[in-house]
SELOMAR-240232 format. One record per residue: residue in three letters; x negated, z, y negated of N, C-alpha, C in turn. Coordinates in pm, whole numbers, plus 50000, padded with zeros to 5 digits. Example, Ala and Ser with C-alpha at 12.3 -4.5 7.8 and 13.67 -1.06 7.14 Angstrom:
BEGIN
ALA486815078050569487705078050450486805078050330/SER487155070850225486335071450106487105078749997/
//
This chain:
BEGIN
UNK924163530092435925353537692437925163551392490/UNK925963561092436925893575492463926143577192602/UNK927113570792662927503571992813926493569692895/UNK925353563092864924233561292972923043570392920/UNK923123579092839921973587592795921573595692927/UNK922473601192993922083609493107921473601193216/UNK921983590093235921263580293337919773577393295/UNK919503575093180918253571093124917223584393142/UNK917973596193114917063608293117916683611393267/UNK917803608593359917583611993490916583604893555/UNK916243592493511915133584493563913873590493535/UNK913793595793400912563602293368912353615993453/UNK913493622093466913353635893526912833634493681/UNK913493623893746913033620193890911623618293891/UNK911063612393791909613608193787908793621793792/UNK909333630293698908483642693664908593651893781/UNK909693651793847909753662793960908713660094066/UNK908233672694115907193672894216908033676594349/UNK907263673794465907783677194593909033670494636/UNK909113656794614910313649094643910353640594757/UNK909503643894851909653635894979911003638095052/UNK911263630495163912493631595219912723642095310/UNK911573649895359911753659995475912023671495383/UNK913113676795391913633688095314913033701795375/UNK912323700895485911773713095542910253715295489/UNK909803704795433908433705495381908323703795229/UNK908753714095164908983713795014908363726694953/UNK908023726594820907673737794762908643747994786/UNK908083760394854908703772594886909633777194761/UNK910993777694781911893782094660911513796494619/UNK910783803494683910473817294637909153816994558/UNK908513805794582907133804594504907273791394394/UNK907353795494286907723785794183906473777394145/UNK906753763694123905793754694089905503755693933/UNK904483747293902904123745793748905403742193672/UNK906113731093728907203726193662908253736993632/UNK908423744993745909443755293749909223766193640/UNK907803767193611907603777393517907303772193366/UNK907863759193345907553752793207908343755693113/UNK908793748393025909443751192906911043748692937/UNK911823751892819913263749792837913563735592875/UNK912863726392797912843712292824912533706892977/UNK911603714093041911353710393166912443715293264/UNK913173726093241914243730793313915293720793298/UNK915493716493179916693706393156916353694893237/UNK915053689593246914573677993322914843681093466/UNK914603692393512914803695293647916233694493687/UNK917103698693596918523696493624918893682293629/UNK918343673993534918723659593534918253653993671/UNK917063658593729916613653493863917663656193970/UNK918103669393944919313671794057920493662694038/UNK920873659193921921983651593897921713637393968/UNK920413632093952920033619593986920393614894147/UNK920543625794214920793624194355922433620994362/UNK923223621494262924683619294267924783604094332/UNK923843594894292924093581594336923543579194472/UNK923263589294561922743588094685921573581394704/UNK920463580594607919303574894615918313582294558/UNK917043582694634915853589594591915073580594501/UNK914873568394566914153558894506914353543994580/UNK913893534694506914133520794558915563515894552/UNK915763504994628917173499694634917683496994781/UNK916993488294850917393486894994917333498995069/UNK918383500095157918393509895268919093522995245/UNK919743524395119920413536395089921963536295106/UNK922393528895189923903525495192924653536795264/UNK924113543595347924763554395419924913566895333/UNK924133567895233924183578195137925033574595004/UNK925433563795004926293558894875927363567894830/UNK927453571094704928453580594667929813575794697/UNK930033564194718931323557494759931693561494901/UNK930693565394978930913569995102931573557895196/UNK931253546795169931923535695240931533535495380/UNK930393539595427929793539095564930663549095648/UNK930833560995600931313571995676932763574095637/UNK933333571195522934553574595479935603563295481/UNK935193549895507936003538395505935713529995619/UNK934493525995649934123518595757934653524495895/UNK934713536595900935213543096024936623543996034/UNK937273539595942938803541195926939553527495947/UNK940853527095933941563515195938941593507895813/UNK940783512095708940773504395591939753492995574/UNK938523494595650937503486895621936723482995753/UNK936053471395752935183465895828933723467695775/UNK932693470095869931293468195812931123455095740/UNK931693443695803931633430395743930213423795780/UNK929903413295707928823405695735928903397795881/UNK927843398895964927943393896088927673405596193/UNK928113402596313928163413096413926543417796438/UNK925643407696432924173412396457923463418896334/UNK924193419196223923563424096111923843439596096/UNK922853447796077922853461396071923603468096194/UNK923093464996311923843469296440924063485296441/UNK923273491496370923423507896372924733511596299/UNK925073503596206926293504696139927603501996233/UNK927373491896332928353488696413928683501196514/UNK927693507896553927783520196625928693529896553/UNK928563532896423929243541796356930723536196342/UNK930893523896311932273518596303933063519096435/UNK932343518396542933093518696680933093530796746/UNK932603542196668932563555196734931573555696853/UNK930473548596847929543549796953928073554096900/UNK928083561596810926873565996726926093575696816/UNK924943575596806924133585196872923093592196749/UNK922503602196802921593611396717920373604596648/UNK920083591196703918913583696654919253573996541/UNK920383573996506920883564596420920283565696275/UNK919773556696220918993558296096919943560695979/UNK921223556395975922173560095879922443574895860/UNK922363582095974922613596495977921383603095905/UNK920133598395947918973603495871919133601695728/UNK919413590395679919503587095543920403597695474/UNK921543599395530922643607695464922073622795453/UNK921393625795563920893640295572919823642395463/UNK918793633495462917713635095391917893633795245/UNK918823624195216918913621595072919733633895000/UNK920833638695073921523649095018920923663995021/UNK920033665495121919153677395125918093676995016/UNK917763664394968916803663294859917653668894734/UNK918923666094729919843669394612919963684694603/UNK920103689494737920243705994740918933710794693/UNK917763705394735916473712194695916443710994543/UNK916773700494474916623699594343917463709694269/UNK918703711294309919423720894268919043734494279/UNK918443736794385917693750394427916673753194320/UNK915793743194314914643743294217915043747694069/UNK916213740294029916783742993892917313757393895/UNK918013762093980918473774793982917313785893975/UNK916423784194068915253792594065914563794093937/UNK914343781993872913723780793744914453788593641/UNK915793786893638916543794693534916553809293563/UNK916633814393680916563827993703915183834193663/UNK914163827393693912753832093658912823832793501/UNK913183822493439913103822293289914013832793228/UNK915143836893280915963847793223915473861593257/UNK914663862293360914093874193399912733877293324/UNK912343866693249910953866893183911123863493035/UNK910563852293008910383846792863911593843592802/UNK912713840192865914043835892812913823824692720/UNK913213813792761912973803592666914393794392664/UNK915173796692766916583790292754917423801292699/UNK918443797992619919383807292569920273811992692/UNK920783825892660921573829892780922883822792805/UNK923403817092708924643808392713924423796092794/UNK923193789792753922833776792816922323779292962/UNK921633789692981921263793993126922503794793200/UNK923613799893158924763801393246925323787693276/UNK925243778693175925833765493195924993758193286/UNK923553758793285922693751293365922983757293513/UNK923183769093527923313775093667924643769193722/UNK925743768093628926953762993681926863748593714/UNK926083741293648925863727693660925243724893803/UNK924103732793805923213731093937924023735494058/UNK924803747694048925613751094167926833741794187/UNK927343734894098928323724994122927693713494192/UNK926553709594159925943698694220925543701694368/UNK925083714094369924673718894517925893719294611/UNK927083724894558928413723894622928623710894677/UNK928573701594578928903686994606928053681194708/UNK926823683194705925833678594791926083684794946/UNK926343696094948926583701395068927933697295144/UNK928953695795037930263693195098930203678895151/UNK929603669195088929503654395128928883654395267/UNK927713663895291927113665295427928073673195518/UNK928793682795492929543690695561930763682195613/UNK931273672795553932363664795602931753656195723/UNK930763653495725930023644195819929363651595940/UNK928563662795908927863669196016928353682496041/UNK929283687995943929793702695959928863713695985/UNK927913711996095927143722896116925763719896064/UNK925563728995938924443729095861923633739295819/UNK922383738995818921613750495775921863752495630/UNK922053764995567922133766995438920903772995377/UNK920333762895289919163765095213919363766495076/UNK919053778595024919393780294884918013783394812/UNK918223789894693917143790894600916183803794650/UNK916853811094740915963822694770915503819194921/UNK915663807294972914973805695107913543800295102/UNK912713806695166911263801995163911023790295252/UNK909973785095233909713774295325909593778095468/UNK908993789495496908983794095640910313797295698/UNK911173801795608912533805295653913373792295685/UNK913163782995598913793769495609913413761795725/UNK912163763495766911683758195890912523762096016/UNK912963774496015913603779496136915143783596096/UNK915653778095994916983781595962918033774696055/UNK918863781996119919763775996212920983769296149/UNK921743761596209922853755996163924073761596221/UNK924153774796258925223780196334926273787696245/UNK925853789096115926723795896014927673787695945/UNK928873792695943930023783995863929553783795710/UNK929173771695649928653771095528929793768995419/UNK930933766795463931963763195378932273774595270/UNK932143787995313932403798695212931323798395104/UNK930203792995129929043793395035929203781694939/UNK929893771095002930133759694911931243763394804/UNK932163772294861933303777494761932753785994674/UNK931763794894712931093803394605930463795194493/UNK929653784694530929053775694417930163770694341/UNK931383765394406932283758994325933043768394232/UNK933303780794275933873790694202933073794194082/UNK931743794694099930783798793998930883787493889/UNK930743775793932930973763193834932113764793761/UNK933363765393832934673766393759934733777193649/UNK934023788293674934093799593580933333796193464/UNK932213788693483931213788393376930863776693314/UNK931503764693367931253751693299932273750493168/UNK931663741893081932393740692977933683730992984/UNK934653730292896935763721292914935263707092897/UNK934313704192790933843693492763932553689792809/UNK932103677192829930873673692885929873677092780/UNK928803683392843927673688792760926963675992689/UNK926763678492552926173668292470927083655292478/UNK928223655292532929083643792538928453632792620/UNK927723637792730926913627792804927763625392934/UNK927823610992963928603606993070928083610693207/UNK928773616093301928193620493423928143634493424/UNK928133642093313927963656893330929273662693392/UNK929083673193472930253680093537930943689193430/UNK932193691093455932993698893357933923709593433/UNK934463719593364935413728293434936483721593506/UNK937133709693458938163703193526937653696893668/UNK936343690793657935823687293783935543697593873/UNK935183707993831934993719893937936433724093985/UNK937293725493910938673729493953939233719394065/UNK939103706794025939523696494124938693697594262/UNK937433700194247936503700594366936923712894449/UNK936993724694390937393735994455938873735194519/UNK939703729394446941073726994518940993717994633/UNK940013708194616939873698594736939343707094853/UNK938363713894838938003723494957938933732295003/UNK939633737294909940793746494959941783737195043/UNK942033725795001943043716895073942433713795223/UNK941233711095227940563708695357940753722995445/UNK940863733995400941213746795463942653749595486/UNK943573740295421944963741095432945363755295348/UNK944623758395268945103767095153945903762295049/UNK947163758495076947883750194992948303757594846/UNK948633769694844948813776694718947673777094628/UNK946553780294673945463781494602944973768094551/UNK945013757794640944653744594595945593738594495/UNK946893741994502947843737094410947563741894275/UNK947473755494268947293761494136946253755094058/UNK945043752194123943953744294070944303731894037/UNK945003723594117945463709794082946303709193962/UNK947283718793950948213719993830947383720993712/UNK946343728293706945573730993591944863718793552/UNK944333709993646943603698293612944703688793565/UNK945903686693621946893677893575947423681093446/UNK947533692393401948163697993290947793690993172/UNK948643683493092948163676692969947753662993006/UNK947763658493123947243645393148948573637293215/UNK948763625493157949983617793198949243604393265/UNK949273604693404948643592593471949383578693435/UNK950693580993415951483568593388950883559793259/UNK950173568293190949683561193053948263556093074/UNK947763558193180946253554693219946353541893287/UNK945393532593265945213519193329944493520893458/UNK945063517293559944583518293716943163509393707/UNK943103498693647941963489593654940853496093570/UNK941063504293473940083507193395938953516793476/UNK939443523193588938723529193683937393522793743/UNK937693507293748936733499293814936323487793733/UNK936603490393586935903480993492934713486693439/UNK933583479993443932323485693390932333487893247/UNK933263483393169933363485093030934173496392996/UNK935093502693083935993512393055935843523393148/UNK934843522693258934653533793352934423547693290/UNK934423558393376934123572193318935073574693211/UNK936393570793206937253572793108938093584293120/UNK939423584893067940333595693091940703600293210/UNK940753590393330941123595993458939963598993530/UNK938643597993500937593601593572937363616193559/UNK937253622693678936863637193674935463640093722/UNK935033634093832933643634193876933143619093923/UNK932093615093845931693601093884930203602493917/UNK929703591993982928363589393989928003577993886/UNK927163582393790926913572993685925723562793729/UNK925903549493678925043539693702924763531693597/UNK923513525593595923183516793479922103509193509/UNK921983496193452920933488193453919803490893344/UNK918723491693378917773496893277917523485093172/UNK917133487893060917163477692949916153464092986/UNK915313468093078914333456993116914873450593255/UNK916193453493281916743446293399916453451993522/UNK915693463193532915403470893668916513477793709/UNK916733478493850917813485593902917683498993947/UNK916623506893887916313519593929917593528993945/UNK918413527793834919543535993828920773529893836/UNK920783518193926921853510793950922693516294057/UNK923953509794098924653512094207924113506194324/UNK922983513094368922453506794493923063509594629/UNK923893519094626924573522994747925593512594795/UNK926333506194705927293495694725926843481894717/UNK925573480594710924863465294685925293457094795/UNK925443462194927925793451395045927063445895019/UNK928003451994948929473448294932929613435494855/UNK928323430094803928513418394710928933406994788/UNK929613398694723930253387094792929163375894823/UNK929323369194941928463361395002928653346694956/UNK927683337995022927913323395023927753317794865/UNK928853309094833928843302594713929333310894596/UNK929573323494611930193333194519929053334894413/UNK929523339594292928363341894190927543352594233/UNK927853360794313927033372194362925953367394450/UNK926363360394567925393354794641924873364694757/UNK925373376094753924823386794889925673397694861/UNK926083404694966925663403595101926603401995211/UNK928023403095169929063400695252929433412795353/UNK929033424895314929543436695393930743442895329/UNK931343453595385932483460095338933603452695304/UNK934233446695423935373439095402936663447695444/UNK937733445695356939123451395388939533446895518/UNK940333455395588940833451795715942173443895693/UNK942513436095784943753430295797944883440095778/UNK944833450295848945803461395854945863467695709/UNK944863469395651945023474495507945823464995416/UNK945353451195421946083442295329947673442395363/UNK947993442695491949293442395517950123456795485/UNK949363465895476949853478195424950493478995300/UNK950083467995211950623468595073951963460795065/UNK952403455695184953703449595187954793461295146/UNK955923455795089956933464495052958303457895097/UNK959173467695104960633463495142961393458695024/UNK962663454795045963383448794934963513459194818/UNK963373472194845963413481694737962113485194672/UNK961193475094708959923478994645959043491894702/UNK959513497394813958853508694883958043505495005/UNK957073512795036956153508195144956863510695270/UNK956443503095383956783502495521956133513895592/UNK956743526695584956133538395645956063538095800/UNK956823529995851957023529096003955933519596061/UNK955103514995986953993504096026954723491996050/UNK955983489096030956573474996046955833463195951/UNK955033468395871954273458895782953273450595879/UNK953103454695990952503446996093953163435996159/UNK954553434896165955283425996206955103412796119/UNK954823401596191954563387896120953553391696012/UNK952433393796051951403398395966950863385795864/UNK950493390195758949773379695667948423380895690/UNK947903367695735946433367095779945693356595694/UNK946143354295579945463344295476945223330795562/UNK944153325295557943973313595615943363313295748/UNK943453324695822942873325895957943333317396065/UNK944703313696049945223304996142945483291396108/UNK945053288495977945423275195912944133266695905/UNK944273255095928943053245695919942623245995774/UNK941393246495744940833249695615941533239995497/UNK941753228895535942273219595427943803219195424/UNK944493227195510945863226795512946513241595471/UNK945643250595422946013262595372946823262695247/UNK948063269495245948673270895124949133286195102/UNK948743291094990949113305294965950733307694961/UNK951023318995025952423321595023952763330394914/UNK953133326794803953453332694672954803340694682/UNK955493340194794956673347994808956493361594863/UNK955163363794930954883375595002955083387594897/UNK955933396694942956413408394847955373420894877/UNK954693422894779953663432694788953473441694674/UNK952743453494687952453461494593951323455194499/UNK951413455394358950363448494287948943453994315/UNK948893465594359947483472394386946683463794493/UNK947393455094574946803447194672945613437994610/UNK946153430694496945023421594438944083428894338/UNK944353440994322943203448594248942373457294343/UNK942493454994475941703462594579941143451394660/UNK941763439394689941333430094788941293416794718/UNK940213409994756940133395094725940643387294839/UNK941673378094806942253369594911942133353694863/UNK942213344894964942123330994919943423328094847/UNK943043317994739944103312294654944413321294541/UNK943883334594524944163343494422942833343694338/UNK943293346194187942163348094097941383360994131/UNK940093358194111939293371494141938303372194019/UNK938683383993950937943387793837937933375793736/UNK936733371693685936593358993611935763349093688/UNK935843349793819934993341393903935853327493937/UNK937193328893908938003316593939938783321894082/UNK939373311094133940083313994250939273316994377/UNK939643326994443938773330394576939103318494665/UNK937993314094717938043301494798938283304194950/UNK938143316495001938263320395135936793319995216/UNK936553311695305935463313695384934033311695314/UNK934133304095203933013300995136932303312495073/UNK933183324295060932453337095018932373347295112/UNK932523343195245932573352795350931643347795472/UNK930793359195524929883354795629930403351495754/UNK931453358595809931993356295927933443360495950/UNK934273351995905935713357595910936163358196038/UNK935683352596149936143354896284935733367896331/UNK934663375096268934373387096307934853399296226/UNK934983397896103935363407796022936523404795922/UNK937103392995919938303390395875938263382095751/UNK939253377095681939303368395567939243373095447/UNK939163387195426939393393795290937983398995239/UNK937903402195113936733407895043937163418994961/UNK936403428394927936713439794826936513433894698/UNK937123443294610937023440294463936643451494370/UNK936883464194413936573475794326935173477694304/UNK934163471694380932893473994360932163462394278/UNK932763453194243932393440694184932653441394033/UNK931833434093953932123432393817932163419193764/UNK932793414693639932913400993609931503394793591/UNK931543381293592930443374593569930063374893419/UNK931063377293326930673379493185929813391593163/UNK929773399693263928873411893222927533411993303/UNK927273401593375926013400393444924853402793355/UNK924733397693241923593396893158923133412493135/UNK923993421793118923713434793076923963445693195/UNK924753441093292925293450493386924803447893541/UNK923983437793560923443435293693921823434593667/UNK921243436593779919743436193776919223421593770/UNK918093420993716917463407093694917433400993823/UNK918093387893848917973381293966918763386094092/UNK919463397494069920093403494186921633407894131/UNK922553400794126923833402894075924653411394163/UNK924183415994292924713426794374924393439594341/UNK923403441394233922923453994194923553455294058/UNK924553463794041925413465093919925233480793856/UNK925753479493737925733493093664927083498993679/UNK927963494593763929253500793776929203514393843/UNK930023523893776930003537893830930873538293956/UNK930773549894010931513552394134932433564994109/UNK933623563494127934603574394112934533584294248/UNK934113596994233934103606094339935363614094344/UNK935813617694219937213624094211937823618194086/UNK938993612394094939843607093986941103613493981/UNK941693613793855943203619193844944073615593956/UNK944273603593987945283600294094945073607294217/UNK943803607794254943253615694365943883629794367/UNK943693636094256944153649994227945713650894224/UNK946393641294179947863640594175948473640994315/UNK947873631594397948273631094535947803642794613/UNK946693649294598946523660194664947493672394620/UNK947783671594501948783682094454950223678894528/UNK950463666394529951753662394598951713668394754/UNK950463665194816950353669794951950643684894957/UNK950083692394873950263708194872951863710394856/UNK952463703594762953903706094740954813702794870/UNK954263692994941955003689095064954943698995159/UNK953693703995185953403714895285953933727295243/UNK954193729495120954853742195073956343741395067/UNK956823730495087958343726695104958953722894974/UNK958103719794868958743716694740958873701494728/UNK959853696394790959793681994807960123674994672/UNK960983680494577961223673894464960083672594374/UNK959123682494364957893683894303957043670794351/UNK956943672094479956093660494547956523647094511/UNK957933645494512958373632994469957883628894324/UNK958093637794229957783634494093956203630294080/UNK955313636894151953923634394159953683620194215/UNK954303617994324954023604994396954563592694300/UNK955673595794257956303584694165955393583294047/UNK954773591893985954043590393871952813579693920/UNK952353580294029951173571694070951853559094096/UNK953033558094139953703544594172954213538694044/UNK954683545793944955033539593820953913533693730/UNK952713540993754951493535793694951313521093759/UNK951253521293889951033508293960951773497793933/UNK953093500993882954073489793854953763482793725/UNK952683488793638952333483893515951283474193516/UNK950703471593647949513462793664949973448093636/UNK949183440693575949453426993546949463419293663/UNK950313409693692950223401893818948953391493812/UNK948403389793942947423380993961947943366893968/UNK947093356493935947623343093921946903333394027/UNK947683322894059947093312094140946243302394043/UNK945763291994090944973282394007946113273293918/UNK947393274493970948403268093892949013277193782/UNK948523290393766948943297793657950233305493696/UNK950773304893816952013311993857951513326493939/UNK952373334793954951953346094005951713345594164/UNK950623351994202950123348994336950823356294439/UNK951883364694414952693370294500954003374394433/UNK954993379394514956203386194460955823401194440/UNK955253404894315954753418294317956003427494265/UNK956103438794341957053447194313956693461294365/UNK956963472294289956573485494344957543495094263/UNK958293501494335959423510594263959133524194319/UNK959723534694238959563548694278960433550794394/UNK960193560894476961003566294574962213572494509/UNK963433570394549964713576294490964753590494525/UNK964213594194657964283609494702963393610694833/UNK963173622394861962453624295001963533633295074/UNK963873626495175964973632495267964663644695331/UNK963373645895384963003658295448961513657995435/UNK960923668495496959453671495482958573661595562/UNK959113655995657958373646295750958123633195686/UNK959363630295616959363617495551958453618295410/UNK958533629495354957573632095235956283631295270/UNK955833639195375954533637595423954003623395448/UNK954683615895515954243601595542954183594495412/UNK955153596895325955003590295189953773594395118/UNK953413606495114952153611395046951033603995103/UNK950873605395229949693600295311949613586595285/UNK950713577595294950643563995277950133561395119/UNK950693568395040950433565394902948803567994877/UNK948313578394932946783580494927946223567094979/UNK946583562295098945953550695141945863538895055/UNK946983536094992947023523394918946563524394763/UNK946613536094718945963540394586944523541294590/UNK943973548594700942483551294697941713543594796/UNK942523532494850941823523994950940333519694892/UNK939363519294980938073514294956937303523594856/UNK937653536494845937033546894754936463557494847/UNK936363555694964935723567795044936433578395098/UNK937823578895101938493590195122939263589095272/UNK939423577395326940443575695431940043581595556/UNK938943579995602938573586295751938553601895724/UNK938063607795624938123621995603939553627595601/UNK940323618995533941863623795527942413623095663/UNK942243612195738942763611595882942423623395953/UNK941033627495947940523639096030941113652095999/UNK941193654295868941753667895816943143669295854/UNK943963657995851945393657095891945623660096044/UNK944643656096113944683656796278945323645396332/UNK945303633496255945993621596315944853609996326/UNK943693613496339942673602196334942773594096463/UNK942923601196575942963593696718944143584296714/UNK945393589296676946713581296680946533569196596/UNK946193572396459946113561896363945113550496403/UNK943833554596436942803546296469943083537196582/UNK943523543996691943943535496830945023525896809/UNK945993529896720947093522396695946693509096609/UNK945853512896510945233502396421944513492696510/UNK943673497296596942693489496683943643479296768/UNK944713484796825945593474696881946093462996803/UNK946323466796685946753456096589945753446796549/UNK944683452796488943553446396433942803437596543/UNK942673443896669942013435396770942753424196815/UNK943923422596791944793410096827944243399396747/UNK943833400796625943263390396549941683390196527/UNK941203401196548939653401996553939193409496671/UNK938813402196765938573408196917937533419296898/UNK936513419496807935573429196801936083444096785/UNK937413444396739938043457196706939183461696818/UNK939093453496924940133456997026939593468297118/UNK940583476697143940303487297246939243498297190/UNK939363501297057938523514397016939203527297071/UNK938333534997110938693547997167938263559097073/UNK939083567297020938773578396929938673591797007/UNK937603598297034937593609997091937453620596993/UNK937753634697042937503645496938936153645796893/UNK935123643596964933823644896917933493634496790/UNK934313625196784934163615196670934553618996536/UNK935203630896538935553636796395934273640896312/UNK933263642696379932093645996315930953638496366/UNK929923638996308928793628596357927483638196400/UNK926773631196487925623640896538924553644496431/UNK923963655996452922813659796370921593649496403/UNK920953645096292919803633796331918883640596409/UNK918493634096516917413639096610916073642496538/UNK915783633796431914463636496366914623650496305/UNK915713655296261915703668996199915713678396296/UNK916383676796404916183686896514914713687296568/UNK914053676796585912603677096622911723684896517/UNK912143681996390911243688696276911523703196284/UNK912683707696332913093722396327912323728396457/UNK911893721396539911233726296672912453731896756/UNK913703725796742914773729496826915663740396763/UNK915363743996639916183755996576917663749696554/UNK917683738796506919013731696474919693728896611/UNK920983729996614921703729496732922413716396705/UNK922533707796815923223693796801924733697996814/UNK925433688496746927023689496752927303686596906/UNK928673693296927929123691297062929373676997106/UNK928993673197229929203660597281928173650497245/UNK927143652197179926043642697141924883647797210/
//
């Protein structure tokens, strides 16, 4: 299929690229071009595809690249009130330290994130240098295509840096003009966000409207606009961000788009997708281009997946989908009153699903819970699919899973937890809600109301999930807000909508930090969650926890040039 052409080519490109070890400081100097960089137009295209290949957060292999997953589940969700690490307490203890805000600079998850995405930066730099050399000399690439390649490479570089910036903030800027000797002593004391913005501006100005060669995964002008607007939003530049978001939204009706199509391997990368990490299972069943970052989220035990039991939704998130009699969210956190706990408090053979529970239907398209149909696997049986419910709760995720009927072509041979499912990095609902956020902060409450309600009206179209008896598994209801009475209420509504619409997609922790409410939200969540799951009781969120330490291995390699983040 055409949609997988880019993935197939990326595998070849990654093989052809030279100098792809993990240590970004020991690379072919960007001012001294290698033979590959001086090759044909085709070799430059292959370099670009090699730069694209890091979109899936993986350089090679399968096991071990969880921290660099494009879904950002380790840093963006597991650290928030949305998700637990899952599995058992003794499994992946370095993840426990991240989840409980006790991480140190020697944590291997930090090194993975740093090394993989600096590899992406390096590959983008190499592509840019090759194009510049070609255009200054033989011009084997047409001028028009050269501009597009530069735009693609700079978009990728901006993305890789932004992913790292949200986590580490203080980074050395390495570009196509940085030599090896300069890279070795490049400090991380410069604010790189303006340079990320420069890359995204160039991409927005020079990328085409349509995907090049109609290949899935290619970046477009709309993707660049959405990304640039997102970075402006992080800077609280609301007018600038809103202008870009409006351009992305124009002509797109989110109410006409199917929510679940974003997570269906047969309909992924569709009209709502703006920036995705493409994944595919090779024709021989090999997982080289699979979604390896999310592999641990596979269901455990007797489930058809059989591994690995990580990345479980929190009790707090599940209860956040409750609605009042008017079909509206409980913005005051009263959803924690009389909480729904599935079968945690019931003897295993006495549990009865409460089908009167009044919830937003997005709950059962985000979370697997006992007694409710789960894809085409049948009815979710509870503990039989969970490694340790007393540690990480009774719920499992669903957005990273695919139906059994697709295993033959969309999972790796003998490993159903390695799938060809894409990961949405930016999708239209994300942009609509970011635009709503801008409208709220600019005082345009009626415009914000329209945007939020478009997302809610789309959610109302979701088909109800069923029990084994064929009846609805809950009292599903979601209604639009009649009005936003004031700015504070509107702000809460937008933020809450982002949580329930984008849950388990890598946004939550970064949202809490940029809103300046991480400490209050996480410590309040800990008081609630810890009542039911003792491991999460008493979490303390300090200001230093808003970013993560620079990996000690990188500081050592820099001979002390890199400065550690405050508090670590």
